[in-house]
C-alpha positions as CSV (number, residue, x, y, z in Angstrom):
1,M,-35.3,-36.0,-23.5
2,K,-35.3,-37.5,-20.4
3,S,-38.3,-39.8,-19.3
4,I,-40.3,-38.7,-16.5
5,K,-39.4,-41.9,-14.7
6,T,-36.0,-40.8,-14.6
7,K,-36.6,-37.2,-13.5
8,L,-38.9,-38.7,-10.9
9,L,-35.9,-40.8,-9.5
10,F,-33.5,-38.2,-10.0
11,I,-35.7,-35.9,-7.8
12,V,-36.0,-38.5,-4.9
13,I,-32.6,-39.1,-4.7
14,L,-31.8,-35.4,-4.6
15,I,-34.2,-34.9,-1.5
16,V,-32.7,-37.6,0.3
17,L,-28.9,-36.6,-0.4
18,V,-29.9,-32.9,1.0
19,S,-32.4,-33.9,3.9
20,N,-29.3,-36.7,4.9
21,G,-26.4,-34.3,4.2
22,T,-28.3,-31.4,6.1
23,L,-28.5,-33.7,9.0
24,G,-25.5,-35.3,8.9
25,V,-23.1,-31.7,8.4
26,I,-25.3,-29.8,11.4
27,S,-25.2,-33.2,13.5
28,Y,-21.1,-32.9,12.6
29,L,-21.0,-29.1,13.4
30,E,-23.0,-29.1,17.1
31,T,-20.7,-32.4,17.8
32,E,-17.6,-30.8,16.7
33,S,-18.8,-27.4,18.5
34,S,-19.7,-29.1,21.6
35,L,-16.4,-31.3,21.9
36,R,-14.2,-28.3,20.8
37,G,-15.4,-26.9,24.0
38,T,-14.8,-29.6,26.1
39,V,-11.5,-30.0,24.9
40,Q,-10.4,-26.4,25.7
41,Q,-11.9,-26.7,29.0
42,T,-10.0,-29.6,29.3
43,L,-6.9,-28.0,28.1
44,R,-7.0,-25.0,29.9
45,A,-7.7,-26.9,33.4
46,T,-4.8,-29.2,32.7
47,A,-2.7,-26.4,32.1
48,K,-3.8,-24.1,35.3
49,N,-2.9,-27.5,37.1
50,V,0.6,-27.6,35.8
51,A,0.7,-23.6,36.9
52,D,-0.2,-24.2,39.9
53,K,1.9,-27.3,40.9
54,I,4.8,-25.6,39.7
55,D,4.0,-21.7,41.5
56,E,3.4,-24.5,45.1
57,V,6.7,-25.6,44.4
58,N,8.3,-22.4,43.9
59,E,6.1,-21.4,46.9
60,K,7.8,-23.9,49.0
61,H,11.4,-23.4,47.9
62,L,10.5,-19.1,49.0
63,C,8.8,-20.4,52.1
64,M,11.8,-22.1,53.4
65,L,14.5,-19.1,52.4
66,E,11.9,-16.9,54.2
67,G,11.7,-19.5,57.2
68,I,15.5,-19.4,57.4
69,A,15.7,-15.7,56.5
70,A,13.2,-14.8,60.1
71,L,16.1,-16.8,62.4
72,P,17.9,-14.7,64.9
73,Y,21.3,-15.7,63.7
74,C,21.1,-14.7,59.8
75,T,21.4,-10.9,61.3
76,D,23.6,-11.2,64.5
77,D,26.5,-9.0,64.0
78,S,28.3,-10.8,66.7
79,I,28.5,-14.3,64.4
80,S,30.6,-14.2,61.4
81,L,29.9,-14.2,58.0
82,R,32.1,-18.1,58.0
83,D,30.1,-19.4,61.0
84,K,26.5,-18.0,59.1
85,T,27.7,-19.8,55.5
86,L,28.3,-22.7,57.7
87,M,25.1,-22.7,59.4
88,I,23.0,-22.1,56.5
89,G,24.4,-24.5,54.3
90,K,23.8,-27.4,56.7
91,A,19.6,-26.8,55.2
92,A,20.9,-27.9,51.9
93,K,21.4,-31.4,53.2
94,I,17.8,-31.8,54.8
95,N,15.9,-32.0,51.3
96,P,17.7,-33.7,48.1
97,E,16.5,-31.3,45.7
98,Y,18.9,-28.4,47.2
99,E,22.1,-28.6,45.8
100,N,23.3,-25.4,48.3
101,V,21.8,-22.4,50.6
102,A,24.4,-19.9,50.7
103,Y,24.2,-16.4,53.1
104,Y,25.2,-12.9,51.7
105,N,26.0,-9.7,53.5
106,E,24.4,-6.6,52.1
107,K,28.0,-6.2,50.4
108,A,27.3,-9.2,48.5
109,Q,30.0,-11.5,50.3
110,S,30.0,-14.9,51.4
111,I,32.0,-18.0,52.0
112,T,32.1,-20.9,49.7
113,A,31.7,-24.5,50.9
114,F,35.5,-25.0,49.9
115,G,36.5,-22.3,52.5
116,Q,37.0,-19.4,49.8
117,F,35.9,-15.7,49.9
118,I,33.5,-14.5,47.3
119,E,32.1,-11.6,46.3
120,I,29.1,-11.2,43.5
121,P,27.5,-7.8,43.4
122,D,26.6,-8.2,40.1
123,R,24.6,-11.3,39.9
124,V,20.5,-10.7,39.0
125,W,18.9,-12.6,42.1
126,F,21.3,-10.9,44.6
127,K,20.0,-7.4,42.8
128,E,16.3,-8.3,42.7
129,A,16.7,-9.6,46.7
130,M,18.1,-6.3,47.9
131,K,15.5,-4.7,46.4
132,G,13.0,-6.4,48.5
133,N,11.6,-8.9,45.7
134,R,11.4,-12.4,46.3
135,Y,13.6,-14.2,42.7
136,V,12.9,-16.9,41.1
137,G,15.4,-17.9,38.0
138,R,15.1,-20.0,34.8
139,P,17.0,-22.9,35.2
140,V,21.1,-22.6,34.0
141,V,24.1,-24.9,33.7
142,S,25.8,-24.5,36.8
143,P,29.9,-23.8,36.0
144,V,30.7,-25.5,39.1
145,N,29.0,-29.1,39.1
146,N,27.7,-28.5,35.5
147,Q,24.6,-29.4,35.8
148,L,21.6,-28.0,35.3
149,M,20.1,-25.5,38.7
150,L,17.3,-23.2,39.8
151,Q,17.9,-20.5,42.0
152,Y,15.7,-18.7,44.2
153,S,16.9,-15.6,46.1
154,V,14.8,-13.5,48.9
155,P,16.0,-10.3,51.2
156,I,17.0,-11.2,55.2
157,Y,15.1,-8.1,56.9
158,D,16.6,-7.5,60.6
159,E,14.1,-6.4,63.5
160,N,13.7,-2.8,62.1
161,K,13.1,-3.7,58.6
162,N,15.8,-3.1,57.2
163,I,17.7,-5.3,54.7
164,R,21.0,-6.9,55.6
165,G,21.2,-9.4,53.3
166,V,20.2,-12.1,51.0
167,L,19.5,-16.2,51.1
168,C,20.0,-17.6,48.0
169,A,19.0,-21.7,47.6
170,N,19.8,-23.6,44.2
171,V,17.8,-26.4,42.9
172,Y,18.6,-28.9,41.1
173,G,16.4,-27.8,37.7
174,K,16.3,-31.1,36.2
175,S,13.5,-32.3,38.6
176,L,10.9,-29.7,36.9
177,C,11.8,-31.6,33.5
178,E,10.8,-34.7,34.7
179,F,7.1,-33.4,36.7
180,V,6.2,-32.2,32.9
181,S,7.1,-34.9,31.5
182,E,4.7,-37.1,33.5
183,I,1.7,-34.7,32.6
184,N,0.0,-35.5,29.5
185,F,-1.2,-33.3,26.9
186,G,-3.8,-35.2,24.4
187,K,-2.6,-39.0,24.2
188,S,1.4,-38.8,24.2
189,S,2.2,-34.4,24.6
190,H,3.8,-33.5,27.1
191,P,3.3,-29.4,28.6
192,I,6.2,-27.2,28.2
193,V,7.4,-23.9,30.8
194,V,8.3,-20.9,29.4
195,D,10.2,-17.9,30.3
196,M,7.6,-14.8,29.4
197,A,10.4,-12.2,30.3
198,T,13.2,-13.9,28.2
199,G,11.4,-16.9,25.8
200,Y,13.4,-19.5,27.4
201,T,12.8,-22.9,28.1
202,V,12.4,-23.3,31.2
203,A,11.4,-27.2,31.6
204,S,10.7,-29.4,28.5
205,E,10.3,-33.4,28.3
206,D,13.7,-33.0,26.7
207,V,16.1,-31.7,29.1
208,N,18.5,-30.7,26.1
209,N,15.8,-28.1,25.4
210,V,16.1,-26.1,29.0
211,I,20.3,-27.0,28.4
212,N,20.5,-25.6,25.4
213,Q,18.2,-22.6,26.0
214,Q,15.9,-23.1,23.6
215,N,13.8,-20.1,22.5
216,L,10.8,-21.2,21.1
217,V,9.2,-17.0,20.7
218,D,12.0,-16.5,18.4
219,E,11.6,-19.8,16.6
220,S,7.8,-19.6,15.8
221,S,5.8,-18.3,13.1
222,G,2.7,-17.8,11.8
223,K,-0.4,-18.8,13.8
224,L,2.0,-20.3,16.5
225,K,3.9,-17.0,16.5
226,E,1.1,-15.0,17.3
227,I,-0.1,-17.6,19.9
228,F,3.0,-17.0,21.6
229,D,3.0,-13.2,21.5
230,D,-0.6,-13.4,23.3
231,M,1.1,-15.8,26.1
232,M,3.9,-13.5,26.6
233,R,1.7,-10.5,27.1
234,G,0.4,-12.8,30.5
235,N,-3.1,-13.9,28.7
236,T,-4.7,-17.4,29.5
237,L,-6.6,-18.6,26.3
238,G,-6.4,-21.7,23.9
239,S,-6.2,-21.8,20.5
240,S,-5.4,-24.1,17.4
241,Y,-2.6,-23.9,14.7
242,T,-0.6,-26.2,11.9
243,D,2.5,-27.3,13.1
244,S,4.4,-26.4,10.1
245,A,7.4,-28.7,10.8
246,K,4.9,-32.0,11.3
247,G,2.5,-30.8,9.0
248,V,0.0,-31.8,11.9
249,K,-2.8,-29.5,13.0
250,M,-2.3,-29.2,16.8
251,T,-4.7,-27.8,19.7
252,C,-3.2,-25.5,22.7
253,A,-3.7,-24.1,25.7
254,Y,-1.6,-22.0,28.1
255,Q,-1.7,-20.2,31.3
256,P,0.9,-18.3,33.3
257,V,2.3,-19.7,36.6
258,G,1.2,-17.4,39.8
259,K,2.8,-14.5,41.4
260,S,6.1,-16.2,42.1
261,C,7.4,-15.8,38.9
262,S,7.2,-14.9,35.2
263,W,6.8,-18.4,33.6
264,A,4.0,-20.0,31.5
265,V,2.6,-23.4,31.0
266,F,2.2,-24.3,27.5
267,G,0.9,-27.3,25.9
268,A,0.0,-28.3,22.9
269,A,-1.3,-31.9,21.3
270,P,-2.8,-33.3,17.6
271,Y,-5.9,-32.5,16.6
272,S,-6.8,-35.5,16.3
273,D,-6.0,-37.0,19.6
274,F,-9.5,-35.3,20.8
275,F,-11.6,-35.0,17.3
276,A,-11.1,-38.1,16.3
277,A,-14.5,-39.4,17.1
278,I,-15.8,-36.5,14.8
279,T,-14.0,-38.3,11.7
280,V,-16.2,-41.7,13.0
281,I,-19.1,-39.5,13.0
282,R,-18.6,-37.8,9.6
283,N,-17.9,-41.1,7.6
284,I,-20.9,-42.9,9.4
285,V,-23.2,-40.0,8.6
286,L,-21.7,-40.3,4.8
287,L,-22.2,-44.3,4.7
288,S,-26.3,-43.9,5.9
289,T,-26.6,-41.2,3.1
290,V,-25.2,-43.7,0.1
291,I,-27.9,-46.4,1.9
292,A,-30.4,-44.3,2.1
293,V,-30.0,-43.1,-1.4
294,I,-30.1,-46.8,-2.8
295,L,-32.9,-48.2,-1.0
296,S,-35.0,-44.9,-2.0
297,S,-33.7,-45.8,-5.7
298,I,-34.9,-49.1,-5.9
299,I,-38.3,-48.7,-3.9
300,L,-38.9,-46.1,-6.6
301,F,-38.1,-47.3,-9.6
302,G,-40.6,-50.3,-9.0
303,F,-43.5,-47.7,-7.6
304,V,-42.8,-45.4,-10.7
305,A,-42.8,-48.3,-13.4
306,H,-46.1,-49.2,-12.1
307,I,-47.2,-45.9,-11.9
308,M,-46.0,-45.7,-15.6
309,K,-47.6,-48.5,-17.0
310,P,-50.7,-47.5,-18.4
311,L,-49.5,-44.0,-19.7
312,K,-47.1,-46.7,-21.9
313,E,-50.9,-47.6,-23.4
314,V,-51.9,-44.5,-24.4
315,K,-48.4,-43.6,-25.8
316,D,-49.2,-47.0,-28.0
317,S,-52.7,-46.2,-29.2
318,I,-51.7,-42.5,-29.9
319,T,-48.7,-43.7,-32.1
320,K,-51.0,-46.1,-34.1
321,I,-53.5,-43.1,-34.9
322,A,-50.3,-41.0,-36.3
323,S,-48.5,-44.0,-38.1
324,G,-51.7,-45.0,-39.9
325,N,-54.1,-42.8,-42.9
326,A,-54.6,-40.2,-40.8
327,D,-58.1,-41.9,-39.3
328,L,-59.7,-39.8,-37.4
329,T,-62.4,-42.2,-36.7
330,N,-60.4,-44.4,-34.5
331,R,-60.8,-43.8,-30.5
332,I,-58.2,-44.9,-27.3
333,K,-59.9,-47.3,-25.1
334,Q,-60.6,-45.9,-21.5
335,S,-59.6,-48.1,-18.8
336,S,-58.9,-46.3,-15.9
337,N,-60.4,-43.7,-13.7
338,D,-57.5,-41.2,-12.7
339,E,-55.6,-38.8,-14.2
340,I,-54.5,-41.0,-17.0
341,G,-57.7,-41.8,-17.7
342,D,-59.2,-38.2,-18.0
343,V,-55.8,-37.9,-20.6
344,V,-57.5,-40.7,-22.6
345,K,-61.0,-39.1,-22.5
346,G,-59.3,-35.8,-23.4
347,F,-57.2,-37.1,-26.5
348,N,-60.6,-38.6,-28.0
349,T,-62.8,-35.5,-27.1
350,F,-60.3,-33.7,-29.2
351,T,-59.8,-36.4,-32.0
352,E,-64.0,-35.9,-32.8
353,K,-63.6,-32.2,-32.5
354,L,-61.4,-32.3,-35.2
355,Q,-63.1,-34.3,-37.0
356,T,-66.0,-32.2,-37.8
357,I,-63.1,-29.5,-38.4
358,I,-61.7,-31.5,-40.8
359,A,-65.0,-32.4,-42.9
360,Q,-65.7,-28.6,-43.1
361,V,-62.2,-27.8,-44.3
362,K,-63.0,-30.1,-47.5
363,Q,-66.1,-28.4,-48.1
364,S,-64.6,-25.3,-48.4
365,K,-61.5,-26.6,-50.8
366,D,-63.4,-26.3,-54.2
367,S,-64.4,-22.8,-53.7
368,L,-60.8,-21.8,-52.5
369,G,-59.5,-23.1,-55.8
370,I,-61.6,-21.0,-58.1
371,A,-61.1,-18.0,-56.0
372,G,-57.1,-18.3,-56.3
373,Q,-57.5,-18.6,-60.2
374,D,-59.5,-15.5,-60.4
375,L,-56.7,-13.6,-58.2
376,E,-54.1,-14.8,-60.5
377,A,-55.9,-13.5,-63.6
378,S,-56.2,-10.0,-61.5
379,T,-52.7,-9.7,-60.9
380,E,-50.7,-10.0,-64.3
381,D,-53.1,-7.8,-65.7
382,T,-52.3,-4.8,-62.4
383,S,-48.7,-5.8,-63.0
384,A,-48.4,-4.4,-66.6
385,S,-49.8,-1.4,-66.1
386,I,-47.6,-0.7,-63.2
387,T,-44.7,-1.7,-65.1
388,Q,-45.9,1.6,-67.7
389,I,-46.0,3.7,-65.3
390,I,-42.2,3.4,-63.7
391,A,-40.9,3.6,-67.5
392,N,-42.8,6.9,-67.6
393,I,-41.4,8.1,-64.0
394,D,-37.6,7.0,-64.6
395,S,-37.6,9.4,-67.9
396,V,-38.9,12.7,-66.2
397,H,-36.7,11.8,-63.3
398,K,-33.3,11.5,-65.5
399,Q,-34.3,14.9,-67.2
400,I,-34.5,16.2,-63.2
401,S,-31.3,14.6,-62.3
402,N,-29.6,16.4,-65.2
403,Q,-31.2,19.9,-64.6
404,G,-29.5,19.2,-60.9
405,N,-26.5,18.5,-61.7
406,S,-25.8,21.4,-63.9
407,V,-27.1,23.8,-60.9
408,Q,-24.9,22.1,-58.8
409,Q,-21.8,22.7,-60.6
410,T,-23.0,26.4,-60.9
411,A,-23.1,26.7,-57.5
412,G,-19.9,25.2,-57.1
413,A,-18.2,27.6,-59.2
414,V,-19.8,30.0,-57.5
415,N,-18.9,28.6,-53.8
416,Q,-15.2,29.1,-55.1
417,I,-15.6,32.3,-56.2
418,A,-17.1,33.2,-52.6
419,S,-14.3,30.6,-51.0
420,N,-11.5,33.0,-52.7
421,I,-12.8,36.2,-52.1
422,Q,-12.9,35.4,-48.4
423,S,-9.3,34.0,-48.2
424,L,-8.7,37.1,-49.7
425,E,-10.1,39.2,-47.2
426,R,-8.9,37.1,-44.5
427,M,-5.5,37.8,-45.7
428,I,-6.1,41.6,-46.1
429,E,-7.5,41.3,-42.5
430,G,-3.8,39.7,-41.1
431,Q,-2.0,41.9,-43.7
432,S,-3.5,45.1,-41.9
433,S,-3.4,43.7,-38.4
434,G,0.4,42.3,-39.1
435,V,0.9,45.7,-40.2
436,T,-0.5,47.5,-37.0
437,Q,1.2,45.5,-34.9
438,A,4.4,45.9,-36.5
439,S,3.9,49.5,-36.4
440,A,3.0,49.5,-32.3
441,A,6.2,47.5,-32.2
442,V,8.2,49.5,-33.7
443,E,7.0,52.5,-31.7
444,E,7.7,50.9,-28.6
445,M,10.9,50.2,-29.6
446,I,11.6,53.5,-30.5
447,G,10.2,54.2,-26.7
448,N,12.6,51.6,-25.5
449,I,15.3,53.0,-27.7
450,A,14.7,56.8,-26.0
451,S,14.8,54.6,-22.6
452,V,18.0,52.8,-23.0
453,N,19.8,56.2,-24.3
454,Q,18.9,57.9,-20.8
455,S,20.0,55.1,-19.3
456,V,23.0,54.7,-21.3
457,D,23.9,58.6,-20.5
458,K,23.4,58.0,-17.0
459,M,25.4,54.9,-16.9
460,S,28.5,57.0,-18.5
461,S,28.3,59.4,-15.8
462,S,28.2,57.1,-13.1
463,F,31.3,55.3,-14.5
464,E,33.2,58.2,-14.1
465,E,32.2,59.2,-10.8
466,L,33.1,55.3,-10.1
467,S,36.3,56.0,-11.9
468,T,37.3,58.9,-9.7
469,H,36.2,57.2,-6.3
470,A,38.2,54.1,-7.3
471,Q,41.2,56.1,-7.9
472,N,40.7,58.0,-4.7
473,G,40.2,54.5,-2.9
474,A,43.6,53.4,-4.6
475,Q,45.3,56.5,-3.1
476,K,43.8,56.0,0.5
477,Q,44.9,52.7,0.2
478,D,48.7,53.7,-0.3
479,D,48.3,56.0,2.7
480,V,47.2,53.0,4.5
481,N,50.1,51.0,3.7
482,A,52.6,53.6,4.7
483,R,50.8,54.0,8.0
484,I,50.8,50.4,8.3
485,E,54.3,50.2,7.8
486,Q,55.3,52.6,10.2
487,I,53.0,50.6,12.8
488,E,55.2,47.6,12.1
489,A,58.7,49.7,12.5
490,Q,56.8,50.9,16.0
491,S,56.1,47.0,17.1
492,Q,59.5,46.0,16.4
493,M,60.9,48.3,18.7
494,L,58.2,47.7,21.4
495,Q,59.7,44.2,21.0
496,E,63.2,45.4,21.2
497,A,62.3,46.7,24.4
498,N,60.4,44.0,25.6
499,A,63.5,42.0,25.1
500,A,65.2,44.7,27.6
501,I,62.7,44.4,30.1
502,S,63.0,40.4,30.1
503,A,66.8,41.0,30.4
504,I,66.7,43.2,33.3
505,A,64.3,40.8,35.1
506,E,66.6,38.1,34.6
507,Q,69.5,40.5,36.4
508,T,67.5,41.3,39.0
509,N,66.1,37.9,39.7
510,L,69.9,37.0,39.7
511,L,70.9,39.9,41.9
512,A,67.9,38.8,44.3
513,M,69.6,35.4,45.0
514,N,72.8,36.7,45.6
515,A,71.4,38.7,47.8
516,A,69.2,36.0,49.3
517,I,72.2,34.4,49.6
518,E,74.4,36.7,51.2
519,A,71.3,37.5,54.1
520,A,72.1,33.4,54.8
521,H,75.5,34.4,55.6
522,A,74.7,37.3,57.6
523,G,72.5,35.0,60.0
524,E,70.0,37.2,62.4
525,A,71.7,40.4,61.2
526,G,70.8,39.8,57.2
527,K,66.9,39.2,57.7
528,G,65.6,41.7,56.7
529,F,67.8,42.4,53.7
530,S,66.1,38.8,53.4
531,V,63.1,39.8,53.1
532,V,63.8,42.7,50.6
533,A,65.5,40.3,48.4
534,D,62.7,38.3,48.4
535,E,60.7,41.0,47.1
536,I,62.6,41.9,44.9
537,R,62.8,38.3,43.3
538,K,59.3,38.1,43.7
539,L,59.3,41.1,41.5
540,S,61.7,39.8,39.2
541,E,59.4,36.6,38.3
542,T,56.2,38.9,38.0
543,S,58.6,41.1,35.6
544,T,59.9,37.9,33.5
545,V,56.0,36.7,33.1
546,Q,54.8,40.0,32.5
547,S,57.3,40.3,29.8
548,R,56.5,36.9,27.8
549,T,52.9,37.6,27.7
550,I,53.9,40.9,26.5
551,G,56.5,39.3,24.1
552,D,53.7,37.0,22.9
553,Q,51.3,39.4,22.5
554,L,53.6,41.6,20.4
555,S,54.3,38.5,18.2
556,N,50.9,38.5,17.7
557,I,50.3,41.8,16.5
558,K,53.1,41.7,14.3
559,D,51.9,38.6,12.7
560,S,48.6,40.6,12.3
561,I,50.1,43.5,11.0
562,G,51.7,41.0,7.8
563,S,48.3,40.1,7.5
564,V,47.1,43.5,7.2
565,V,49.9,44.4,5.1
566,S,49.2,41.5,2.5
567,A,45.6,42.3,2.4
568,S,46.2,46.1,1.9
569,A,48.7,45.1,-0.7
570,E,45.8,42.7,-2.8
571,S,43.5,45.9,-1.9
572,S,45.0,48.4,-3.8
573,M,46.0,45.7,-6.7
574,A,42.0,45.1,-6.6
575,F,41.3,48.9,-7.0
576,R,43.7,50.0,-9.7
577,V,42.4,46.4,-11.5
578,V,38.6,48.2,-10.8
579,A,39.8,50.9,-12.3
580,D,41.2,49.5,-15.4
581,K,37.6,48.0,-15.8
582,I,35.3,50.9,-15.5
583,K,37.2,52.9,-18.4
584,E,37.0,49.6,-20.1
585,T,33.2,49.6,-19.6
586,D,32.6,53.3,-19.7
587,Q,34.2,53.0,-23.7
588,L,31.6,50.4,-24.5
589,V,29.0,52.4,-22.9
590,R,29.8,55.2,-25.6
591,Q,29.8,52.3,-28.4
592,I,26.3,51.2,-27.3
593,K,24.8,55.1,-27.3
594,A,26.1,55.6,-30.9
595,A,24.6,52.4,-31.9
596,M,21.3,53.1,-29.8
597,E,21.3,56.4,-31.5
598,E,21.6,55.2,-34.9
599,Q,18.8,52.5,-34.1
600,N,16.8,55.2,-33.5
601,E,16.4,56.9,-36.4
602,G,16.2,53.5,-38.9
603,S,13.0,52.7,-36.4
604,R,11.7,56.3,-37.4
605,Q,12.0,55.3,-40.9
606,I,10.8,51.7,-40.9
607,T,7.4,53.0,-38.5
608,D,6.6,56.0,-41.7
609,A,6.7,53.3,-44.7
610,L,4.1,50.9,-42.2
611,H,1.9,54.0,-42.0
612,S,1.4,54.4,-45.8
613,M,0.7,50.5,-46.0
614,N,-1.6,50.6,-43.1
615,D,-3.3,53.0,-45.2
616,S,-3.1,50.7,-48.8
617,T,-4.4,48.1,-47.0
618,T,-7.8,49.3,-45.7
619,E,-8.5,50.5,-49.2
620,V,-7.8,46.9,-50.6
621,R,-10.0,45.7,-47.3
622,N,-12.7,48.0,-48.3
623,A,-13.0,46.5,-51.8
624,A,-13.0,42.8,-51.1
625,H,-15.6,43.9,-48.7
626,E,-17.6,44.4,-51.9
627,M,-17.1,41.7,-53.7
628,T,-17.8,40.0,-51.2
629,E,-22.0,41.0,-50.6
630,G,-22.5,41.1,-54.5
631,N,-21.1,36.9,-54.1
632,K,-23.3,36.6,-51.4
633,T,-26.6,37.8,-53.5
634,I,-25.8,35.5,-56.2
635,L,-25.0,32.4,-54.0
636,A,-28.5,33.0,-52.5
637,E,-30.4,33.1,-55.8
638,I,-28.3,30.0,-57.0
639,K,-29.6,28.3,-53.6
640,H,-32.9,29.4,-54.3
641,L,-32.5,27.1,-57.9
642,Q,-30.7,24.2,-56.3
643,D,-33.5,24.0,-52.9
644,A,-36.2,23.6,-55.7
645,T,-34.5,21.2,-58.2
646,T,-33.6,19.3,-55.1
647,V,-37.4,19.4,-54.1
648,M,-38.6,18.2,-57.6
649,N,-35.4,15.3,-57.1
650,Q,-36.8,14.5,-53.9
651,S,-40.6,14.4,-55.2
652,M,-39.5,12.2,-58.5
653,S,-37.4,9.8,-56.4
654,E,-40.2,9.2,-54.1
655,M,-43.2,9.0,-56.9
656,S,-40.2,6.1,-58.3
657,V,-40.2,4.2,-55.0
658,G,-43.5,4.3,-54.6
659,A,-44.3,3.3,-58.5
660,R,-41.9,0.3,-57.9
661,K,-43.3,-0.8,-54.5
662,I,-47.0,-1.0,-56.0
663,N,-44.7,-3.0,-58.9
664,E,-43.3,-5.1,-56.2
665,T,-46.5,-5.4,-54.1
666,G,-47.8,-6.9,-58.0
667,A,-45.0,-8.9,-58.2
668,A,-45.5,-10.5,-54.9
669,L,-49.3,-10.6,-55.0
670,A,-48.9,-12.5,-58.3
671,G,-46.5,-14.9,-56.5
672,I,-48.8,-14.8,-53.5
673,A,-52.1,-15.7,-55.5
674,G,-49.5,-18.9,-57.6
675,K,-48.5,-19.6,-54.0
676,M,-52.1,-19.3,-52.4
677,T,-53.3,-21.9,-55.2
678,E,-50.6,-24.3,-54.7
679,S,-51.0,-24.2,-51.4
680,I,-54.9,-24.7,-51.9
681,N,-54.0,-28.1,-53.5
682,D,-51.6,-29.3,-51.4
683,I,-54.2,-28.5,-48.6
684,G,-56.9,-30.7,-50.5
685,S,-54.5,-33.3,-51.1
686,Q,-53.2,-33.2,-47.0
687,I,-57.3,-33.1,-46.0
688,D,-58.4,-36.0,-48.6
689,Q,-56.0,-38.2,-47.1
690,F,-58.0,-37.7,-43.8
691,K,-61.3,-40.3,-43.1
692,V,-63.9,-38.5,-41.8
């Protein structure tokens, strides 16, 4: 068991650890929370400052284009497209940031610096400007000079506020990357600019990320993906995440770039750039806690050793009393007036009281020894008497048990007979029920057979009528076939007539052509005849067209008639097959009817036999019921005898148990008396060791 010194030392160390740990944790959390808020405000302010500066640059380029677009010569139709392009292109030479400034009319037509005519109506910057919008495009590599370029465009309005063209400026995009590389996020990190519409990088410290069209939104995952998604929705916020590639905790902030474009500034820096001081504070708190524990342990060890010195003296005195000859006259010297002195005083009082008690116990020892001897002798006499009583009870109990076994055997035999009678009665009941059900089933079957016979009769008459109708249908189908063959022959005659009409129309056409030729030879005298020839020719052409139409329709009719003839032949064959099958089915129905009549006669005979069996079963069931009643009376009498025997057996068992318990109690009492004597002797020997 641990000493009080160790327990006190443990408690004090625990208190120091808890107090210093709590104070350190609270200080750490408060400092971290305050620093985190300051860092987020700083990062947001930095991101907003970068976004504002980028917005200012965009506004500068757009305002420059709008200033040029407001000049009169941009809408002057008397100035050619080439002259306008040359005049506006001179503006690019004013600022080295511009690669080119170009003019495009409302048809997206312009003249390049090399004097080539171009037309590009499908460009996004042109479409947006023609809608009246200012456009700022993300940097792309120009196919002309193979450099990173930014495109700005604005619409050109005339005096009536109608859009007359578009001004477009190409600005070197590398300058934007150089700008963000000069801005620090944390110690050595730099912000990036992302297009919120597409997710592509607009500006970065590494120009290759812009050239290769890096899509940070698609490449991100986890917490960073959620941050980019929130940024793409145009929100402004700061948060923390873990860089999966570097395994470094990062803190970030993001800010949309004004209204001039769909860009956003995103800045991230390692968490340690801002929170390294927090780590130092945490280490200082841990070190101070360890030092406080060590100093507290040293001080407490000396103090507890001084306090525990009097208790050690008390311990030595008590050990001396316990290890001697039980001298209760020995006392501990009281050397202090504090709580330890009170403990010594209480121990001396307890020893004095114990001395008085032991002295009285010594006087009672001899009296207890004599009483123990008398109790032991009386216990032996009682045990002998109880043993004789138990022997008599066992003899009576055996006789009653034998009688009970005989009654049990008799009851078992009677119960077996009763069980057999009940089983017989159940069998009779089951047989009676089965006969009744069979009789009902046979009667129902007879009714069903009669119903089936009636249905078969109706089916027979229906098959005869159906056979007659089928034969009539076949005859009528033959008549239809004959009529269709007549129609086919008449259709052939119509085709021949139509061919004759077609030939007449061709001849008429030839005559009309000859008449027209002759009328032309006749000159003025043949003009009237020429009109008649022309009408005859038109009539001939109309007749030819109608003849062809009639011929096509007659061909279709012939084909339809051929299909009808084929279907009619198949229908006649089907009618004959149906008539044959109806005859076969009629014969089967007649056979079924004969079989059902024989089945009806056999069912009546079965019904008569079941009625006779049912009467015999009723007489047997009545006799079995009378046997059951008599057996119940015998079982009741045997049950009374069995209950009486059981009561006697239980009473004797209880008497035997009681006697045995008395015997056991006597034996236990004898043992107790012996043990009591031994205990008295032991107590005497122990008490004799005390010096009073």
